[in-house]
Short mmCIF file of the C-alpha atoms (twelve columns), coordinates in Angstrom:
data_MODEL
# 
_entry.id   MODEL 
# 
loop_
_atom_site.group_PDB 
_atom_site.id 
_atom_site.type_symbol 
_atom_site.label_atom_id 
_atom_site.label_alt_id 
_atom_site.label_comp_id 
_atom_site.label_asym_id 
_atom_site.label_seq_id 
_atom_site.Cartn_x 
_atom_site.Cartn_y 
_atom_site.Cartn_z 
_atom_site.pdbx_PDB_model_num 
ATOM 1   C CA . MET A 1   32.898  -11.742 -11.776 1 
ATOM 2   C CA . LYS A 2   30.360  -14.623 -11.961 1 
ATOM 3   C CA . ASN A 3   29.092  -13.424 -8.436  1 
ATOM 4   C CA . ILE A 4   28.597  -9.931  -9.426  1 
ATOM 5   C CA . ILE A 5   26.737  -10.908 -12.336 1 
ATOM 6   C CA . THR A 6   24.305  -13.126 -10.559 1 
ATOM 7   C CA . LEU A 7   23.957  -10.243 -7.993  1 
ATOM 8   C CA . PHE A 8   22.862  -7.904  -10.474 1 
ATOM 9   C CA . GLY A 9   20.657  -10.351 -12.087 1 
ATOM 10  C CA . ILE A 10  18.875  -10.995 -8.573  1 
ATOM 11  C CA . LEU A 11  18.400  -7.359  -7.826  1 
ATOM 12  C CA . PHE A 12  16.945  -6.653  -11.512 1 
ATOM 13  C CA . PHE A 13  14.545  -9.370  -11.032 1 
ATOM 14  C CA . THR A 14  13.364  -8.261  -7.409  1 
ATOM 15  C CA . GLN A 15  12.947  -4.736  -9.073  1 
ATOM 16  C CA . VAL A 16  10.834  -6.223  -11.943 1 
ATOM 17  C CA . VAL A 17  8.739   -8.468  -9.404  1 
ATOM 18  C CA . SER A 18  7.955   -5.631  -7.138  1 
ATOM 19  C CA . ALA A 19  7.289   -2.975  -9.764  1 
ATOM 20  C CA . GLN A 20  4.109   -1.420  -9.590  1 
ATOM 21  C CA . LYS A 21  1.517   -1.003  -12.292 1 
ATOM 22  C CA . ILE A 22  -1.169  1.165   -13.219 1 
ATOM 23  C CA . SER A 23  -3.609  -1.802  -13.272 1 
ATOM 24  C CA . ASP A 24  -3.052  -2.786  -9.834  1 
ATOM 25  C CA . ASP A 25  -6.490  -3.470  -8.073  1 
ATOM 26  C CA . PHE A 26  -6.770  -2.584  -4.410  1 
ATOM 27  C CA . THR A 27  -10.630 -3.229  -4.275  1 
ATOM 28  C CA . GLY A 28  -11.887 -5.599  -1.626  1 
ATOM 29  C CA . ARG A 29  -11.870 -6.771  2.038   1 
ATOM 30  C CA . TRP A 30  -8.402  -6.274  3.890   1 
ATOM 31  C CA . LYS A 31  -7.567  -7.212  7.152   1 
ATOM 32  C CA . ALA A 32  -5.322  -4.899  9.215   1 
ATOM 33  C CA . PRO A 33  -2.690  -5.948  11.900  1 
ATOM 34  C CA . LYS A 34  -4.996  -5.113  14.870  1 
ATOM 35  C CA . GLY A 35  -7.660  -7.138  13.310  1 
ATOM 36  C CA . ALA A 36  -10.004 -4.272  11.777  1 
ATOM 37  C CA . ILE A 37  -11.564 -5.230  8.445   1 
ATOM 38  C CA . ILE A 38  -10.871 -2.226  5.703   1 
ATOM 39  C CA . ILE A 39  -13.136 -2.009  2.560   1 
ATOM 40  C CA . VAL A 40  -11.247 -0.633  -0.423  1 
ATOM 41  C CA . THR A 41  -13.467 0.692   -3.140  1 
ATOM 42  C CA . LYS A 42  -12.522 2.446   -6.600  1 
ATOM 43  C CA . THR A 43  -13.646 5.949   -6.944  1 
ATOM 44  C CA . THR A 44  -13.380 8.220   -10.165 1 
ATOM 45  C CA . ASP A 45  -9.768  9.358   -9.141  1 
ATOM 46  C CA . GLY A 46  -8.477  6.058   -7.367  1 
ATOM 47  C CA . TYR A 47  -9.347  4.363   -4.321  1 
ATOM 48  C CA . ILE A 48  -10.620 5.062   -0.848  1 
ATOM 49  C CA . GLY A 49  -10.515 2.630   2.355   1 
ATOM 50  C CA . LYS A 50  -12.946 2.737   5.138   1 
ATOM 51  C CA . THR A 51  -13.348 0.739   8.305   1 
ATOM 52  C CA . GLU A 52  -16.091 -2.010  7.891   1 
ATOM 53  C CA . LEU A 53  -17.831 -1.360  11.209  1 
ATOM 54  C CA . GLU A 54  -17.319 2.426   11.706  1 
ATOM 55  C CA . LYS A 55  -17.283 3.566   8.074   1 
ATOM 56  C CA . ALA A 56  -14.028 5.772   9.191   1 
ATOM 57  C CA . VAL A 57  -11.770 6.825   6.102   1 
ATOM 58  C CA . VAL A 58  -8.290  5.268   6.574   1 
ATOM 59  C CA . LEU A 59  -6.907  5.414   3.389   1 
ATOM 60  C CA . LYS A 60  -7.589  8.314   0.785   1 
ATOM 61  C CA . ASP A 61  -6.282  9.947   -2.329  1 
ATOM 62  C CA . VAL A 62  -4.798  6.989   -3.495  1 
ATOM 63  C CA . LYS A 63  -2.990  7.907   -6.944  1 
ATOM 64  C CA . PHE A 64  -0.669  6.324   -9.411  1 
ATOM 65  C CA . ALA A 65  1.976   8.714   -10.285 1 
ATOM 66  C CA . ASN A 66  6.030   8.352   -11.291 1 
ATOM 67  C CA . ASP A 67  5.377   4.574   -11.511 1 
ATOM 68  C CA . LYS A 68  4.037   4.160   -7.774  1 
ATOM 69  C CA . TRP A 69  0.995   4.492   -5.781  1 
ATOM 70  C CA . THR A 70  0.683   7.116   -3.089  1 
ATOM 71  C CA . ALA A 71  -2.100  7.848   -0.785  1 
ATOM 72  C CA . ILE A 72  -2.669  9.298   2.583   1 
ATOM 73  C CA . VAL A 73  -3.286  6.873   5.525   1 
ATOM 74  C CA . LEU A 74  -5.238  8.108   8.556   1 
ATOM 75  C CA . ASN A 75  -5.866  6.762   12.062  1 
ATOM 76  C CA . PRO A 76  -8.894  8.355   13.460  1 
ATOM 77  C CA . LYS A 77  -8.691  7.056   16.926  1 
ATOM 78  C CA . GLU A 78  -5.194  8.662   17.263  1 
ATOM 79  C CA . ASN A 79  -5.820  11.696  14.963  1 
ATOM 80  C CA . LEU A 80  -2.828  10.641  12.778  1 
ATOM 81  C CA . VAL A 81  -2.635  11.485  9.096   1 
ATOM 82  C CA . ALA A 82  0.585   10.666  7.173   1 
ATOM 83  C CA . ASN A 83  1.732   10.114  3.091   1 
ATOM 84  C CA . CYS A 84  2.303   6.677   2.107   1 
ATOM 85  C CA . GLU A 85  3.277   4.277   -0.480  1 
ATOM 86  C CA . LEU A 86  1.191   1.300   -1.477  1 
ATOM 87  C CA . VAL A 87  2.833   -1.932  -2.826  1 
ATOM 88  C CA . LEU A 88  0.538   -4.612  -3.981  1 
ATOM 89  C CA . GLN A 89  2.036   -8.049  -3.450  1 
ATOM 90  C CA . GLN A 90  -0.513  -10.842 -4.350  1 
ATOM 91  C CA . SER A 91  -2.847  -11.127 -1.377  1 
ATOM 92  C CA . LYS A 92  -1.151  -8.481  0.669   1 
ATOM 93  C CA . LEU A 93  -1.037  -4.756  0.561   1 
ATOM 94  C CA . LYS A 94  2.176   -3.230  1.843   1 
ATOM 95  C CA . ILE A 95  1.750   0.395   3.189   1 
ATOM 96  C CA . ILE A 96  4.908   2.338   3.762   1 
ATOM 97  C CA . VAL A 97  4.260   5.282   6.002   1 
ATOM 98  C CA . ARG A 98  6.321   8.211   5.842   1 
ATOM 99  C CA . LYS A 99  6.192   10.845  8.391   1 
ATOM 100 C CA . GLY A 100 9.361   13.235  8.084   1 
ATOM 101 C CA . ILE A 101 12.085  11.155  8.094   1 
ATOM 102 C CA . LEU A 102 10.714  8.225   9.913   1 
ATOM 103 C CA . TYR A 103 8.902   5.262   8.089   1 
ATOM 104 C CA . ARG A 104 6.879   2.277   9.041   1 
ATOM 105 C CA . THR A 105 5.640   -0.608  7.036   1 
ATOM 106 C CA . ILE A 106 2.198   -2.080  7.617   1 
ATOM 107 C CA . ILE A 107 0.856   -5.034  5.891   1 
ATOM 108 C CA . TRP A 108 -2.954  -5.651  5.178   1 
ATOM 109 C CA . VAL A 109 -3.922  -9.193  4.020   1 
ATOM 110 C CA . LYS A 110 -6.591  -9.746  1.528   1 
ATOM 111 C CA . GLN A 111 -9.766  -11.377 2.991   1 
# 
């Protein structure tokens, strides 16, 4: 019984720690896994992310609804567009990309 209570406590704490907030701030310079620098700026409706060199939009329509951040992520070089969820974790931005039943997690690191 004690182990079950401990497990539930850990699960609850994990949920509280990773909870998303409307006050999350994504602005700044982020380094993508392949080395590109993404500049995220605040807009009137949310946030937008553009590559530093090419100025290509790679993150758009960032909105907070139903207690989570959602957006559209783009890969202009491969002409890919997908819905995603954003989770801010200190100096990391976890991007969970969903395409149908498949998903992939990408981590950007704050510069």
